[in-house]
N, CA and C of each residue as an Amber inpcrd file, in Angstrom:
protein
   732
   0.9350000  -1.3020000  -0.2550000  -0.0100000   0.6710000  -0.0050000
   0.7290000   1.2560000   0.0530000   0.6180000   1.9860000  -0.9810000
   1.3450000   3.1940000  -0.7150000   0.6530000   3.9750000   0.0750000
   1.8810000   4.4780000   1.0900000   0.9650000   4.7170000   2.7130000
   0.7730000   7.0510000   2.4310000   1.7720000   7.4890000   1.0150000
   1.2630000   8.8870000   0.9230000  -0.5090000   8.4990000   0.6420000
  -0.2010000   8.0450000  -0.3780000  -2.0700000   7.8860000  -1.1400000
  -2.7590000   7.6650000  -0.3600000  -2.5640000   6.5760000   0.8970000
  -3.6420000   5.9170000   1.6990000  -3.6710000   7.3320000   3.3040000
  -2.7160000   8.1240000   3.4200000  -2.5520000   9.3020000   4.2220000
  -3.8650000  10.6260000   3.2850000  -3.6970000  10.3550000   2.0620000
  -4.2940000  11.5860000   1.4180000  -5.5070000  11.4030000   1.2300000
  -5.5970000  10.2940000   0.7820000  -7.2970000   9.1480000   0.6120000
  -8.7990000   9.5170000   1.9050000  -7.3130000   9.1930000   3.5830000
  -7.7220000   9.9660000   4.8450000  -8.1440000  11.9020000   4.9010000
  -7.2750000  12.3280000   4.8770000  -7.1010000  13.3360000   4.2770000
  -8.8140000  14.3700000   3.1380000  -9.2810000  14.1470000   2.5890000
  -9.7790000  14.3190000   1.4010000 -11.0160000  13.3880000   2.0260000
 -11.5360000  12.2350000   2.6610000 -12.6420000  12.0330000   3.4870000
 -12.9400000  13.2820000   4.6090000 -12.0710000  13.5640000   5.5880000
 -11.7330000  14.5450000   6.3860000 -12.2940000  15.4940000   5.9140000
 -12.1630000  16.1020000   4.8660000 -12.1470000  17.7460000   4.2720000
 -13.7500000  17.6160000   3.3100000 -14.5490000  15.7580000   3.1690000
 -15.6880000  15.7010000   2.4150000 -16.5780000  16.1450000   4.1250000
 -16.0840000  15.3390000   5.0020000 -17.0210000  14.6270000   6.2590000
 -16.7300000  16.5350000   6.7950000 -16.2340000  17.3620000   7.1990000
 -16.5270000  18.8380000   7.6990000 -16.7050000  19.6800000   6.4030000
 -16.7130000  19.4600000   5.3920000 -18.5770000  20.1700000   4.1240000
 -19.5150000  19.8170000   4.5560000 -19.5110000  18.2250000   4.4190000
 -21.0730000  17.6480000   4.8720000 -21.7510000  18.2870000   6.2960000
 -20.8320000  17.8830000   7.5760000 -21.2490000  18.5450000   8.9560000
 -21.2320000  20.1160000   8.7540000 -20.9180000  21.1050000   8.3210000
 -20.7050000  22.3660000   7.9140000 -22.2870000  22.5270000   7.4980000
 -22.2340000  22.4060000   5.9910000 -24.5640000  21.6320000   5.4890000
 -24.9730000  22.1210000   6.6040000 -25.2070000  20.5370000   7.4300000
 -26.1420000  19.9740000   7.6490000 -26.0050000  20.9870000   8.8360000
 -25.5090000  21.8500000   9.3140000 -25.3880000  22.2620000  10.7250000
 -25.8720000  23.6110000  10.2560000 -25.6190000  24.4940000   9.2390000
 -26.3160000  25.3490000   8.6890000 -27.6950000  24.9270000   8.7000000
 -28.6260000  23.8630000   8.5190000 -29.7580000  23.9820000   7.9800000
 -30.5710000  23.6600000   9.3580000 -29.0120000  23.3250000  10.3490000
 -30.4700000  22.9570000  11.8230000 -30.5060000  23.6540000  12.0690000
 -29.5940000  25.1490000  11.7060000 -29.9790000  26.5280000  12.6710000
 -30.7650000  27.3840000  12.0580000 -30.9480000  26.9920000  10.9730000
 -32.2090000  27.3090000  10.1590000 -33.5450000  27.5940000  10.5310000
 -33.1150000  25.4650000  10.4750000 -35.2240000  25.3540000  11.0640000
 -34.7470000  25.9800000  12.3920000 -33.7530000  25.5720000  13.1730000
 -34.8680000  25.9650000  14.8410000 -34.4920000  27.2710000  14.9680000
 -33.9690000  28.5600000  13.7790000 -34.8940000  29.1990000  14.5510000
 -35.8200000  29.7470000  13.9860000 -36.2300000  29.3760000  12.8220000
 -37.3540000  29.4120000  12.2750000 -38.2480000  28.4650000  13.1780000
 -38.9040000  27.5830000  14.2380000 -39.2910000  28.1770000  15.0430000
 -39.1050000  28.6150000  16.9130000 -40.6490000  28.1410000  17.0110000
 -41.1760000  29.1680000  18.1930000 -39.8340000  28.8560000  18.8710000
 -40.0360000  29.4310000  19.3260000 -38.9100000  30.4320000  20.6050000
 -36.9380000  29.8250000  20.4880000 -37.1870000  30.4350000  18.5710000
 -35.8200000  30.3730000  17.7680000 -35.0860000  31.2880000  18.1640000
 -34.0650000  31.9060000  18.4980000 -33.6070000  33.4580000  19.2760000
 -32.4560000  34.0110000  18.4230000 -31.5610000  32.9970000  17.0740000
 -30.6110000  33.6900000  17.3880000 -30.7630000  34.1820000  15.3640000
 -30.4880000  34.7810000  14.9570000 -30.0330000  35.9180000  14.0460000
 -31.1670000  34.7180000  13.0350000 -32.2070000  34.8310000  12.1370000
 -31.6210000  34.1340000  10.8480000 -30.5090000  34.3800000   9.5040000
 -30.2080000  35.5000000   9.8930000 -28.6350000  35.7080000   8.4130000
 -27.6990000  35.2060000   9.5310000 -28.2700000  34.8460000  10.1300000
 -26.5320000  34.4550000  11.5870000 -26.8320000  32.8740000  10.8390000
 -27.6470000  32.3570000  11.2040000 -28.3420000  30.9280000  11.6070000
 -27.4050000  30.5110000   9.6050000 -28.5610000  31.3530000   8.8550000
 -28.2960000  30.3750000   7.3620000 -27.4010000  30.9250000   6.9900000
 -25.9050000  31.5400000   7.3760000 -24.7620000  31.6000000   7.6270000
 -23.7140000  31.1730000   8.5190000 -24.4270000  29.6820000   8.8410000
 -23.7530000  29.7040000  10.0250000 -22.4300000  30.6470000  10.8260000
 -23.6030000  32.0890000  11.0860000 -23.1640000  32.8110000  12.2100000
 -21.3470000  32.7080000  12.0180000 -20.3110000  32.8900000  10.7550000
 -19.5490000  33.2470000  10.0330000 -19.2140000  34.7220000   9.6800000
 -18.2780000  35.2280000  10.2990000 -17.9950000  36.2420000   9.2490000
 -18.0070000  36.8040000   8.5200000 -16.6450000  35.3970000   7.8590000
 -16.2620000  34.6730000   5.9540000 -16.0590000  34.0080000   6.5380000
 -15.4070000  33.3800000   5.6120000 -15.1280000  32.2030000   4.7700000
 -14.4160000  32.2770000   3.2770000 -13.5890000  30.8330000   3.5350000
 -13.1320000  30.6790000   2.6770000 -13.8360000  30.4560000   2.0240000
 -13.9460000  31.9200000   0.5540000 -14.4990000  31.9050000  -0.6030000
 -14.8370000  30.4150000  -1.6300000 -13.6110000  30.8640000  -2.2480000
 -13.0780000  28.6470000  -2.6540000 -13.7040000  27.5030000  -2.3360000
 -13.4270000  27.7440000  -1.1720000 -14.3250000  25.9290000  -0.7820000
 -15.3540000  26.2840000  -1.1050000 -16.1240000  26.8040000  -0.1170000
 -17.9830000  27.8520000  -0.3960000 -18.7740000  27.0290000  -1.7380000
 -17.2500000  27.7220000  -2.6880000 -17.8210000  27.8390000  -3.8230000
 -17.8860000  26.3740000  -4.7210000 -17.1250000  25.1610000  -4.4460000
 -16.4700000  24.0740000  -5.3640000 -16.4120000  22.6910000  -4.3290000
 -16.0730000  21.6870000  -5.0850000 -15.6580000  21.0580000  -4.5070000
 -14.1490000  20.1270000  -4.4700000 -13.5910000  19.9480000  -3.4080000
 -11.9170000  20.1510000  -3.7450000 -11.8410000  19.7160000  -5.2490000
 -12.0310000  19.1340000  -5.8500000 -11.8500000  18.7500000  -7.9280000
 -11.5090000  19.7870000  -8.3700000 -13.0910000  21.0880000  -8.1390000
 -13.1040000  22.1930000  -8.4420000 -11.7110000  23.4850000  -8.0770000
 -11.3780000  23.4250000  -6.9110000 -10.6800000  24.1380000  -6.8550000
 -10.1010000  25.1690000  -7.1130000  -9.1610000  24.4660000  -7.8100000
  -8.1590000  25.0250000  -8.2180000  -8.8490000  25.9260000 -10.1250000
  -9.1040000  25.6940000 -10.5930000 -10.6610000  26.1810000 -11.7870000
 -11.1540000  27.0450000 -11.3120000 -12.0800000  27.2860000 -10.1620000
 -12.2170000  28.3530000  -9.8270000 -11.7920000  29.6550000  -8.3610000
 -10.3240000  28.5810000  -8.7260000  -9.5660000  30.4890000  -7.9360000
  -9.3470000  30.9050000  -8.6830000  -8.8850000  30.2060000 -10.2130000
  -8.6570000  31.1630000 -11.3410000  -9.9740000  32.0430000 -12.1610000
 -11.3810000  31.5470000 -11.9300000 -12.0860000  32.1770000 -12.7070000
 -12.6730000  33.7200000 -11.2190000 -11.8380000  33.2350000 -10.3560000
 -12.2450000  34.5760000  -9.3120000 -10.4920000  35.2200000  -9.6620000
  -9.7760000  35.0860000  -9.8610000  -8.4940000  35.9220000 -10.2890000
  -8.8330000  36.4140000 -11.7850000  -9.1890000  35.3210000 -12.8280000
  -9.3950000  36.1350000 -13.4060000 -10.3240000  37.1650000 -14.0520000
 -12.0000000  37.4480000 -13.0700000 -13.0560000  37.8000000 -12.6670000
 -12.2380000  39.9780000 -11.6860000 -11.4960000  39.0350000 -11.2270000
 -10.8470000  40.4890000 -10.0850000 -10.5460000  40.8400000  -9.8570000
  -8.7470000  40.0080000 -10.2560000  -7.0040000  40.2720000 -10.9050000
  -6.9740000  40.4950000  -9.1960000  -7.6630000  39.4800000  -8.6880000
  -7.3830000  39.6870000  -6.6840000  -6.1260000  39.1930000  -6.8010000
  -5.3830000  38.9540000  -6.6880000  -4.0940000  38.1870000  -6.4190000
  -3.8850000  37.0310000  -5.2730000  -5.0900000  37.4240000  -4.3830000
  -5.5750000  36.5510000  -3.2090000  -5.8670000  35.0500000  -3.7080000
  -6.7390000  35.1840000  -4.8090000  -6.9190000  34.0840000  -5.7160000
  -5.8180000  32.5380000  -6.2670000  -5.0990000  34.1960000  -6.6830000
  -4.1260000  32.7360000  -6.8640000  -3.3580000  31.9010000  -5.7190000
  -2.5870000  33.1590000  -4.8450000  -2.4360000  32.1890000  -4.2040000
  -2.8370000  30.9360000  -3.1350000  -4.3140000  31.2590000  -2.8660000
  -4.9720000  30.1550000  -2.7310000  -4.9130000  28.7290000  -4.1390000
  -4.8680000  28.7270000  -5.0920000  -4.5790000  27.6770000  -5.8690000
  -3.0020000  27.0090000  -5.5660000  -2.1700000  28.6680000  -5.6330000
  -1.1140000  27.6250000  -5.5750000  -0.6780000  27.1920000  -4.0450000
  -1.4420000  27.7620000  -2.7280000  -1.1710000  26.8950000  -1.7540000
  -2.4150000  25.1700000  -2.0260000  -3.7310000  25.4120000  -3.2510000
  -4.1270000  24.4160000  -3.5980000  -3.3800000  23.4350000  -4.3100000
  -2.4760000  23.9360000  -4.9300000  -1.4630000  23.3830000  -5.5160000
  -0.6100000  21.9940000  -5.1590000   0.1280000  22.3900000  -4.6210000
   1.3520000  22.4240000  -3.4090000   1.3920000  22.0440000  -2.6460000
   0.1130000  22.4260000  -1.4500000  -0.5100000  21.7210000   0.2020000
   0.9360000  21.1700000   0.6140000   1.9600000  22.1670000   0.7820000
   2.6150000  21.3570000   2.3280000   2.3930000  20.8420000   3.5390000
   0.6610000  21.1380000   4.1960000   0.5110000  20.1040000   4.9770000
   0.0380000  18.9420000   4.5760000   0.8120000  18.4000000   3.5960000
   0.3220000  16.5690000   3.1260000   1.4390000  16.3340000   2.1490000
   1.7430000  17.1330000   2.0390000   4.4130000  16.9080000   2.2580000
   4.1450000  16.9650000   0.5360000   3.8600000  16.4020000  -0.6430000
   3.9300000  16.8580000  -1.6920000   2.5920000  17.6960000  -2.2190000
   3.1540000  17.8530000  -3.7350000   2.2130000  18.2930000  -4.2460000
   0.4540000  17.8590000  -4.4500000   0.1120000  18.5590000  -4.9500000
  -1.1590000  17.1400000  -5.2920000  -1.7000000  17.5590000  -7.0840000
  -1.0240000  18.8940000  -7.1130000  -1.7650000  18.7180000  -8.7820000
  -0.4780000  20.2120000  -9.5720000  -0.5150000  20.1800000 -10.5840000
   0.6640000  21.2480000 -10.7240000   0.3790000  22.0580000 -10.8430000
   1.4310000  23.2150000 -10.9370000   1.0580000  24.6860000 -10.1850000
   0.4950000  25.2980000 -12.3890000  -0.8130000  25.6610000 -12.3650000
  -1.0080000  25.7960000 -13.6090000  -0.0860000  27.1340000 -14.0980000
  -0.1920000  27.8720000 -15.4080000   0.8300000  28.2860000 -16.4260000
   0.0700000  30.0370000 -15.5260000  -0.8320000  30.1880000 -14.8730000
  -1.3550000  31.4370000 -14.6640000  -0.8460000  31.7910000 -13.5970000
  -0.4570000  30.8500000 -12.6740000   0.0230000  30.4700000 -10.4810000
   1.4960000  30.7560000 -11.2550000   2.7690000  30.8840000 -12.4360000
   3.5630000  30.9670000 -11.8380000   3.9580000  32.3660000 -13.2570000
   2.9940000  31.9300000 -14.0370000   2.8350000  33.9400000 -14.5190000
   3.1190000  34.8310000 -13.1350000   2.1780000  34.7220000 -12.4300000
   1.8660000  35.5600000 -11.6230000   3.5170000  35.4630000 -10.4010000
   3.8660000  34.4680000 -10.1640000   4.5340000  35.0240000  -9.3740000
   6.3440000  34.6710000  -9.9470000   6.6320000  34.6740000 -10.9500000
   7.6380000  35.2770000 -12.7090000   7.4270000  36.5150000 -11.9380000
   6.2470000  37.4370000 -12.1760000   6.4270000  38.6380000 -12.1300000
   6.0340000  39.3670000 -10.5420000   6.3050000  38.2980000  -9.5020000
   6.5130000  39.0910000  -8.4410000   7.8690000  39.4520000  -8.1270000
   8.6390000  37.7650000  -8.6890000   9.7120000  37.1120000  -8.2550000
  10.5130000  38.3200000  -8.7760000  10.2340000  39.5640000 -10.5200000
  11.2670000  40.2470000 -10.7100000  10.4950000  41.1960000 -10.5080000
   9.8520000  41.6290000  -9.8980000   9.8620000  43.3390000  -9.5900000
  10.4290000  42.8100000  -8.3470000  10.0150000  41.1830000  -6.6870000
  10.9510000  41.2670000  -5.9200000  12.6220000  41.9330000  -5.5890000
  12.9140000  41.2330000  -6.2960000  14.9850000  41.6430000  -7.1880000
  14.5880000  43.6490000  -7.2090000  13.9630000  43.7520000  -8.3370000
  14.4410000  45.0360000  -8.3290000  13.9630000  45.7980000  -7.1220000
  13.2670000  45.3350000  -7.2350000  13.2310000  46.0530000  -4.9390000
  14.0830000  46.5180000  -4.1520000  15.2440000  44.5860000  -4.3390000
  16.2510000  44.6390000  -4.0440000  17.5500000  45.8350000  -4.4150000
  17.2600000  45.9310000  -5.4640000  18.5550000  47.1420000  -6.1000000
  18.5020000  48.4100000  -4.6780000  16.4190000  48.7290000  -4.5960000
  16.3030000  49.8530000  -3.0950000  15.9540000  50.9790000  -4.8620000
  14.9400000  50.3450000  -5.4580000  14.2290000  50.9990000  -6.9120000
  13.0640000  51.1630000  -7.1230000  12.4180000  51.7220000  -6.8520000
  10.8490000  52.1390000  -7.2320000  10.9590000  51.0000000  -8.2570000
   9.9770000  48.8380000  -8.5040000  10.3880000  49.2940000  -9.5180000
   8.7320000  49.0580000 -10.5260000   8.1780000  49.8710000  -9.7910000
   6.8890000  50.5920000 -10.1630000   6.8320000  51.2370000 -11.7150000
   8.4270000  52.3570000 -11.6850000   9.0610000  53.2010000 -12.5360000
   9.5210000  52.7180000 -13.2480000  10.1740000  51.3880000 -13.0680000
  10.4470000  50.6040000 -14.9220000   9.0510000  49.8400000 -15.0000000
   7.7560000  49.3570000 -14.4810000   7.0640000  48.6980000 -15.5690000
   7.4790000  47.5560000 -16.1570000   6.3490000  47.1900000 -16.4960000
   6.0400000  45.2650000 -16.5670000   6.5830000  45.5150000 -18.0070000
   7.8930000  44.1820000 -18.4710000   8.1390000  44.4140000 -19.5310000
   6.4550000  43.9650000 -20.3830000   7.0880000  45.0090000 -22.3540000
   5.2190000  45.3680000 -22.5370000   5.5570000  43.8570000 -23.6760000
   4.7590000  43.1390000 -24.2780000   4.6000000  42.7570000 -24.9590000
   5.0430000  42.7540000 -26.8360000   6.0990000  42.2150000 -27.2010000
   6.5960000  42.4610000 -28.1170000   7.8020000  43.3120000 -27.9960000
   8.4770000  43.2820000 -26.2910000   8.9590000  44.5540000 -26.8800000
  10.4750000  43.5720000 -27.0050000  11.1150000  44.4500000 -27.6570000
  12.4930000  43.5680000 -27.8380000  13.6100000  43.6540000 -26.4390000
  14.4190000  42.8970000 -26.4120000  15.9700000  42.5830000 -25.3310000
  16.7320000  44.3090000 -25.4390000  16.4780000  44.5750000 -26.6580000
  17.9270000  45.9450000 -26.7370000  16.7050000  46.7570000 -25.8530000
  14.9740000  46.4170000 -26.1590000  14.6020000  48.2160000 -25.4830000
  14.1450000  48.4130000 -24.0810000  14.1810000  46.7030000 -23.5630000
  13.8980000  46.2260000 -22.7770000  15.2070000  46.8780000 -21.7790000
  16.7210000  46.4490000 -21.9340000  16.9760000  46.9050000 -21.1580000
  17.7480000  48.1670000 -20.9060000  17.3060000  48.4900000 -22.1700000
  18.0230000  50.0960000 -22.0290000  16.6220000  50.9870000 -21.1640000
  15.5030000  50.3270000 -20.8430000  14.9830000  51.1380000 -19.9810000
  15.1170000  50.3410000 -19.0560000  15.5120000  48.9520000 -18.2120000
  16.4760000  49.0470000 -16.7880000  17.3050000  49.9890000 -16.7240000
  18.6250000  50.0860000 -18.3170000  19.4610000  51.2780000 -17.3820000
  19.5340000  52.2650000 -17.0370000  18.1590000  52.5910000 -17.8880000
  17.5380000  54.5900000 -17.3520000  17.1920000  54.4330000 -15.9850000
  16.3220000  53.2730000 -16.5620000  16.0950000  53.7180000 -14.7930000
  16.2680000  52.6280000 -13.0950000  18.0170000  52.3250000 -13.7110000
  18.8020000  52.3520000 -12.4840000  19.6980000  53.3240000 -12.3740000
  19.5350000  54.0760000 -13.1450000  20.4780000  55.5180000 -12.8890000
  19.1300000  56.7790000 -12.4990000  18.1130000  56.4440000 -12.0240000
  16.8900000  57.4440000 -11.4280000  17.0270000  56.3190000  -9.9110000
  16.2970000  57.2890000  -8.7620000  16.5180000  58.0400000  -7.4580000
  16.1350000  56.9030000  -7.0700000  17.2650000  56.4270000  -5.9530000
  16.6990000  55.4870000  -5.0050000  15.9860000  55.5980000  -3.5160000
  15.5990000  54.4410000  -2.5400000  15.5460000  54.4600000  -1.7740000
  15.5140000  54.0630000  -1.2000000  14.9120000  53.8050000  -0.1450000
  14.9580000  53.2860000   1.6700000  15.1610000  51.8240000   1.4720000
  16.0460000  51.1170000   2.5360000  15.6300000  49.4450000   2.8840000
  14.4600000  49.3280000   3.8330000  14.2310000  50.5230000   4.1700000
  12.7640000  50.9870000   5.0390000  11.1960000  51.3420000   3.4370000
  12.0670000  51.8780000   3.1690000  10.9550000  52.2860000   1.9170000
  10.2220000  51.1070000   0.6660000  11.7400000  50.5330000   0.6980000
  10.9810000  49.0590000  -0.0380000  10.5260000  47.5490000   1.1540000
  10.7260000  47.4770000   1.8100000   9.9620000  46.7740000   2.6280000
   8.5570000  46.7080000   2.7920000   8.5890000  48.7840000   2.6270000
   6.7350000  49.0370000   2.4360000   6.4460000  48.5530000   1.5900000
   6.7060000  48.7560000   0.6000000   6.3950000  48.5270000  -0.9830000
   6.0460000  46.7380000  -0.6320000   6.3750000  45.8700000  -0.4160000
   5.8680000  44.2370000  -0.8440000   4.9640000  44.1680000  -1.1630000
   3.9600000  44.2790000  -0.4330000   2.6470000  43.5930000  -0.8970000
   1.8190000  44.7940000  -2.1030000   2.4570000  46.5580000  -2.2970000
   2.8980000  46.2470000  -3.8760000   3.2510000  45.8100000  -4.7360000
   4.7480000  44.3560000  -4.6330000   4.9820000  44.3410000  -5.2720000
   4.4600000  42.7260000  -5.5530000   3.6900000  42.4420000  -4.8240000
   3.1120000  41.3610000  -4.9480000   1.7160000  41.6890000  -4.7530000
   1.3210000  42.9240000  -5.3320000  -0.2510000  42.7600000  -6.3040000
  -1.8080000  43.0810000  -5.0510000  -1.1710000  42.5990000  -3.8750000
  -1.9680000  42.3750000  -2.4880000  -2.4550000  44.6030000  -2.8030000
  -1.7850000  45.4880000  -2.4230000  -1.9270000  46.7560000  -2.2980000
  -1.9510000  47.4750000  -3.6040000  -2.5380000  48.0720000  -4.1200000
  -2.3830000  48.9780000  -5.5290000  -3.9660000  49.8630000  -5.9870000
  -3.1240000  50.9680000  -5.7680000  -3.4390000  52.4930000  -6.3460000
  -4.6480000  52.7070000  -4.5720000  -4.3370000  53.0120000  -3.2170000
  -5.1690000  52.5890000  -2.3190000  -5.9720000  50.9400000  -2.4140000
  -5.9270000  50.2770000  -2.9150000  -6.7280000  49.6400000  -3.0430000
  -6.4470000  48.1780000  -2.1960000  -6.4480000  47.3510000  -0.7710000
  -6.5260000  46.6390000  -0.5750000  -7.3110000  45.2750000  -0.4730000
  -5.9920000  44.6520000  -1.5520000  -6.9970000  42.9840000  -1.8070000
  -7.3060000  42.2810000  -1.3470000  -6.5790000  42.1390000  -0.1350000
  -7.2650000  41.3320000   0.8810000  -8.6200000  41.3310000   1.9130000
  -8.6400000  42.8280000   1.8990000 -10.3120000  43.2380000   2.0660000
 -11.1390000  43.0860000   1.4300000 -11.3320000  43.5190000   0.0570000
 -11.5230000  42.6620000  -0.7290000 -12.1430000  41.7310000  -0.3980000
 -10.6520000  40.8630000  -0.8780000 -11.7670000  38.9020000  -1.4100000
 -11.8350000  39.0830000   0.1030000 -12.0470000  39.8190000   2.0810000
 -13.3370000  39.0330000   2.3980000 -14.5790000  39.4890000   2.2020000
 -14.5140000  40.6890000   1.3840000 -15.6390000  41.2160000   0.9050000
 -16.3210000  40.4180000   0.2020000 -15.6530000  39.8180000  -0.7480000
 -16.0150000  39.1110000  -2.1660000 -16.9770000  38.0600000  -1.1560000
 -16.3770000  37.5050000  -0.2360000 -16.5120000  36.2260000  -0.0870000
 -17.8680000  36.5100000   1.4210000 -18.0220000  37.7630000   2.2050000
 -18.7680000  38.2160000   2.7760000 -20.1530000  38.2850000   1.7000000
 -20.2570000  38.6410000   0.9390000 -21.3170000  39.1000000   0.3140000
 -22.5380000  37.7240000  -0.7850000 -20.7040000  36.9920000  -0.7760000
 -21.3440000  35.3280000  -1.2590000 -22.2500000  34.6930000  -0.1650000
 -22.1270000  35.1310000   1.0320000 -22.1820000  34.5520000   2.3700000
 -23.6890000  35.3030000   2.0780000 -23.7180000  36.2680000   2.7170000
 -25.1130000  36.9460000   2.4360000 -25.9560000  36.5890000   1.1320000
 -25.8740000  36.8150000  -0.0610000 -27.0820000  35.3580000  -0.7120000
 -26.7690000  34.8310000  -0.5930000 -26.1950000  33.6640000  -0.7290000
 -26.8490000  32.3980000  -0.1960000 -27.5220000  32.3920000   1.0540000
 -26.7370000  32.9170000   2.2010000 -27.4270000  33.2840000   3.0980000
 -29.5160000  33.8600000   2.9090000 -29.5690000  34.5760000   2.1780000
 -30.6890000  35.0740000   1.3370000 -31.1440000  33.6060000   1.2990000
 -31.0710000  32.8640000   0.2750000 -31.5210000  31.9020000  -0.9710000
 -31.8840000  30.7770000   0.6060000 -30.8830000  31.0600000   1.3510000
 -31.6430000  29.2660000   2.1290000 -32.8050000  29.7240000   3.2370000
 -31.8820000  31.6240000   3.7690000 -33.2410000  31.7170000   4.3460000
 -34.5260000  32.0860000   4.0710000 -34.4970000  32.4710000   3.3250000
 -35.7480000  32.8480000   2.1130000 -36.8010000  31.7170000   2.4410000
 -36.2510000  31.1370000   2.1100000 -37.5340000  29.3350000   1.6880000
 -37.6800000  29.1890000   3.6160000 -37.2280000  29.0760000   4.0490000
 -37.5230000  29.2670000   6.0780000 -39.1670000  30.1570000   6.2740000
 -37.6810000  31.3390000   6.2940000 -38.6300000  32.5860000   6.5790000
 -38.9520000  33.7820000   6.2520000 -38.5010000  33.6090000   4.5240000
 -39.0450000  34.6920000   3.3030000 -38.1530000  35.6750000   3.1930000
 -37.9640000  35.9980000   2.4530000 -37.1530000  37.4630000   1.9080000
 -36.6720000  38.6490000   2.2730000 -37.7040000  39.4110000   2.4720000
 -37.8070000  39.6280000   3.6290000 -37.7420000  40.0730000   4.9990000
 -38.1740000  38.7610000   5.3370000 -37.2990000  38.5410000   6.3090000
 -35.9150000  38.0360000   6.9440000 -35.4460000  37.7970000   5.3270000
 -34.2390000  37.9100000   5.5810000 -33.3400000  38.9100000   5.3640000
 -33.7340000  39.6750000   4.4060000 -33.2590000  41.1380000   4.5080000
 -32.8340000  41.9380000   5.4850000 -34.1160000  41.6410000   6.3240000
 -34.1840000  42.5950000   7.4690000 -33.1090000  42.2470000   8.8660000
 -32.4860000  41.1920000   8.3960000 -32.0000000  39.8130000   9.3110000
 -30.9450000  40.7480000   9.1630000 -30.1010000  40.5300000   7.8190000
 -28.7930000  41.0760000   6.9440000 -28.4780000  42.3990000   7.4910000
 -29.5570000  43.4470000   7.4060000 -29.4810000  44.2330000   7.7720000
 -28.9560000  45.0870000   9.0730000 -29.7640000  44.4480000  10.0980000
 -29.0980000  44.3860000  11.5520000 -28.1070000  43.4730000  11.8800000
 -27.7310000  42.1710000  10.5670000 -26.4100000  41.6130000  11.4000000
 -25.0720000  42.5950000  10.7550000 -25.6090000  43.5230000   9.7290000
 -24.1390000  43.8140000   9.1480000 -24.0810000  45.5690000  10.3000000
 -25.7280000  46.1990000  10.3170000 -25.5570000  47.6200000  11.0430000
 -25.9430000  48.2200000   9.8910000 -26.9630000  48.3720000   7.7810000
 -26.9870000  48.5610000   6.8860000 -28.1070000  49.4420000   6.7040000
 -28.5320000  49.8480000   5.8160000 -29.8180000  50.5860000   5.4970000
 -30.0130000  48.9700000   3.9280000 -31.8450000  49.1880000   3.8300000
 -32.1330000  48.4180000   3.4830000 -31.2280000  48.4480000   1.4740000
 -31.5810000  48.9150000   0.9480000 -30.6060000  49.3910000   0.0260000
 -28.4270000  49.1750000   0.1030000 -28.6500000  48.9050000   0.9340000
 -27.1060000  48.4140000   0.6310000 -26.9120000  46.5740000   1.5060000
 -28.0090000  46.2170000   1.9650000 -28.3950000  44.4390000   1.4220000
 -28.2170000  44.2580000   0.4010000 -29.7460000  45.2010000  -0.2310000
 -30.3530000  44.1110000  -0.8660000 -28.7350000  44.1790000  -2.2040000
 -27.8110000  44.8300000  -2.2310000 -26.2500000  45.7030000  -2.8310000
 -25.9220000  44.5780000  -2.6800000 -25.9020000  44.4400000  -1.6900000
 -24.6020000  42.6010000  -1.0700000 -25.3880000  41.0240000  -1.8360000
 -26.7630000  41.3240000  -1.3640000 -26.8960000  40.0950000  -2.4400000
 -27.1810000  39.9350000  -3.4190000 -27.6460000  41.1370000  -4.6000000
 -27.5160000  41.7330000  -5.8880000 -26.2320000  40.5310000  -6.2570000
 -24.6620000  41.7660000  -5.5370000 -23.1120000  41.6190000  -6.2480000
 -23.2430000  39.7840000  -6.0480000 -23.2270000  39.2960000  -4.2620000
 -22.9810000  38.0760000  -4.3040000 -23.4340000  37.1610000  -5.4290000
 -24.6350000  37.6490000  -5.7550000 -25.5120000  36.6740000  -6.5610000
 -24.9780000  36.2480000  -7.8810000 -24.1740000  38.0410000  -8.2930000
 -23.2590000  37.9310000  -9.2990000 -22.3250000  36.7560000  -9.5930000
 -21.3480000  37.4670000  -8.6810000 -20.1800000  36.3830000  -8.7480000
 -20.2790000  35.2630000  -8.3420000 -21.9920000  34.1600000  -8.0690000
 -21.9090000  33.2240000  -8.0400000 -22.4940000  32.5890000  -8.7850000
 -23.2150000  33.4450000 -10.2080000 -23.6440000  33.3690000 -11.7100000
 -22.9310000  33.1060000 -12.0640000 -21.8290000  33.8820000 -12.0400000
 -20.7090000  34.4760000 -13.0380000 -20.1790000  33.0880000 -13.2090000
 -19.6000000  32.4850000 -11.8320000 -18.8800000  31.0710000 -11.9090000
 -20.2720000  30.0190000 -12.5030000 -21.2080000  29.9900000 -12.3550000
 -22.1760000  29.4370000 -12.5880000 -22.6700000  28.5670000 -13.8600000
 -21.8890000  29.7820000 -14.2920000 -21.7960000  29.6020000 -15.8490000
 -21.2200000  28.7610000 -16.8390000 -20.1020000  28.5110000 -15.5930000
 -19.4370000  27.4250000 -15.7480000 -19.0080000  25.4620000 -14.7070000
 -19.7120000  26.6570000 -13.8610000 -19.8050000  24.3940000 -12.9110000
 -21.0200000  25.4660000 -12.2990000 -21.3990000  25.1400000 -13.3130000
 -23.1330000  25.4640000 -12.5090000 -24.1070000  23.8090000 -11.2880000
 -23.6900000  23.0560000 -11.8480000 -24.4960000  22.3720000 -10.5230000
 -23.3060000  22.1940000  -9.2930000 -21.8830000  22.3660000  -9.1180000
 -21.2190000  22.9230000  -7.7480000 -21.5350000  23.5230000  -6.9400000
 -22.4350000  24.8890000  -7.6240000 -22.2220000  26.1550000  -7.0250000
 -23.3790000  26.2320000  -5.9540000 -22.9870000  26.6030000  -4.4490000
 -25.0610000  26.8120000  -3.7490000 -25.6330000  27.9460000  -4.4540000
 -27.2140000  27.4290000  -4.4990000 -27.9960000  27.6140000  -5.1740000
 -28.4930000  28.7980000  -3.8330000 -29.0640000  30.1980000  -5.0940000
 -29.2950000  31.5600000  -4.0650000 -30.7770000  31.8750000  -5.0300000
């Protein structure tokens, strides 16, 4: 018997068991909140009470997670989903890679590595920019030499620029926060779809307003955005996505 294969099989069974238990618990909470004496906020019950979850794990089974990560990355250009796919492929917690690293992940890592090395020259890599499609070696090297004659930055400045090098901060955007918000919008859309079957859509929206302390229009927009994200993925992985 292959001990590595056996170990991976156990881990996969545990993963499936955890997801099944989570879904069962979520439905039980909704049913309890809908009975007389149930005191939990319906939106909390339908979402499992979570503030945020791993959006990829929420949207797909394990076998499709890398593909869904790519779809999310393609749609949002958020590197968080690239890092999710990289982790899924390499899985250091399982002792060996589980999938070959996709080309799009390798391309992202290559760009990050180049910018990081430029940063180590204590110059701003943003002033150099990326190599353009069709740009010759001579033209690119000329730009590099000109860039190296430009202003230098301090090591502290370089350290603070690492999130930008990784694409996690861009033009004032916090891509980690954006990924968190994407996940929460999906949770809200699924919660309204699931809880609406028990309480009705308006009651779920009211509960959502109370949970997030937001107005009616904001609650509707959150659900609308979450559904759009789900629908865009459902076009490619339809039956694997939760209903809204």
